[in-house]
N, C-alpha and C positions, 0 to 999 in steps of 0.2 A: 424416306427422308435421311439424308447424311446424320452421322452419329453426332457431330458437333452441334446441329441443328437442332436435335432431339435434347441434348444436355442442357444448352441454353434455353428452351422452351420449358424444360423441367425446373429448371433454377427459378425462371420467372415464376411460374405458376406456385413454387413453394414460397417464393417471398409474398405472393398475393394471399397466401394462405396464414401469413402471421410469422414466418420465419426471418422477414426483413429485420425485425428488432434485434433478433439475435445476431444476425450478421452485422449490423451497424455496429453493435457493441464491441464484437471482436474485432473488426476492422479498425475502430477508432482506437482501441487498444493497442493495436498493432502500429497504427499511424503514429501515435503519440510515443510508443517505445523508439521508433525510428527517427522522428523529427521533433518531437517536444509538444506541449500542450498548445502554445500558442500558434503552432503552424497547421493545426487540425483545420481542414477545410470540407465541410459536408458535402459540396457538390463534387470533389474530387472522390469521397467515398461512394457516392451515388455512382459516377462512372465508372469506378472500380467494380461495383457489384453489379453494373447492368441495369441500372433501373433510372429513372426520371429525376430530375433534380429536385422536384417535390416530393417524390415518395417517403424520403427519411422523414420529412416534417409531420406525416401521418403517425408516425411513433414518437416522435420527440419534437417538441414546440421550437426548439432552438438548439444551437451548437452547444451551449452551456447544459442544457437538458440532457443532452447525450454524453457529456464529459462526467455529468453528476452521476449517470447511470454507471458508466466504466468505474467511476470511484467508488461507488457504493457497493458495487459487487466485489470490487477488490478489497475493499476494507473489510467485508464479512469473512472473504477468504482469509486474510491477514490476521483478523482476530482468532479465527479458529487455529490457526498455526501456532499464534504466540500463546493461546491457553493450552494448547496440547505439548509446547515446550515447556512451558511453567509447571506443567503437572508432573514433571519428573522430579522434581524437588520441593521440600517442606520449607527451606529457608526463604523468608521473604526477599532478601537481597539477590539470593541466586536466581529465584523466580524472575526476577527484572533483567537479571543477566541473561537468562534462557531467552526470555521474551526480546531482548534487544538482538540476539544471534538469529532469531527466527525474523525479526523486523528485515534486517540486512539481507538475508537469504532470499526472502521474499521479494525484494527490491532487485535483486539480480535475476531472479525466475520471470518477474512480472513488471518489467520496467514502466509499461505503458499504464498499468494500473497504479503502481508506485506514483509515477509522476502527476496523474490526475488526482490521486486521493491527499496529495502534499501541496497542490496549487490553491493559493490563498482565495481566487475567486470562486473555486469549485466548493471548496469548503463553505466559504460564505453562503453559498447557494443551496447546501444541503443541510436538512435538520438533522439527518441521521448521523452525518460525520460530527457534526457539533455535539450531538448527544455522546458518541463514542468519545470525543475529546474531553468532555466533561466527566465521563465515566473513568477515563485513564487518570485525569487529575486527581480524583477521588482515592484511587488505588495508589497514587503517589504520597497523598496525604497520610494514608495508613502506613505505607512503608516508613514514612518519615516519623511518624510516631505522634502525629497530632491527632488529639482527641477532640470530641465535639465540643468541649469547653475551650478549645484553643490553645490546651497545654501541651506542649512538645517534650519529649524525651531527649536530653542533650546526648545520651549515649547512642540513641538510634540515629538522630541528626548526625552525629559524628561518622557513625559507621557507614551511614548513607552517603557521605561526600563523594566518595569514589565512584558510586553507584549513578549518581546524578550527572557526573562529569562523563561517564560512560554513556548513559542514555543520549546526552547531548552529542556525542562524539558519533554514537551509531547513527544517528540520523545524517550528520555531515558524511560520515563513511559510505552509507548508502547512497547518497546524492554524488559523491565523488565517483563511485563505482559505476551508477547510472548514465553519468555524464561523459564516461570513458576517461577519466583523469588517472586511473589506476592502471590502464590498459584492459585486455580482455580477460576478467577473471571469471573462473568457473562459479557456480554456486559454491561448490564444496570448499574451493580457496577463499571465498569471501565468508564463508563462516569460520574457517580456521582462521584468519585474520581477525575477525571481530572477537572470537574467543581470546586470542592472544592479547589484542588490545585492552579487553575488559580486565584480563587477568593482571595487567601490568597497572592499571589503575586501581587495583585493590578492590574490585568488586565482590562482596560477600566475605572479605577479609576483615579483622579488625575485630573478631567476637571478644577480645578481651578488653577492648576499650572502654 
């Protein structure tokens, strides 16, 4: 048997034994990175992977379910990176700055996952992504100094103004980079740019205010 035919048979056998789910998630992330969420086509993925058009639906009931899987896996990796970055400092505002920088770097390194986990329809279909968003909001409330009685600390709110602007800007910056609006930036270049921008906005400064 020719080598190429042996490889093809081995790949098909591997998919029948459960690797197709993993292959679909990886292929979907790559496709979304190239073309965007709305352009994802499950039939094209099946053809690319050398399986029948119906094979993907034995693992994912719909195109949206596949996108949710891509997004949830990406969200877990993103959370790990952001938490690791935040662990380098004790200051609450600097923690958020570190998380923002890690967020942008993740977007550059994993644009397919980033696009999926920030797409409104995908978020609406994922309880996990919604729970993560709620947890993020709780963290922000703590940084802003809101206690359980709804009382806010004016000093902390004042100190957080720059950080909140930076948080909004890091999302926009991540989208601009993944959409190619700033050229072909490396992860290191994107990280330096995010650090400079959040510094200009005064994140972590104003301790005397």
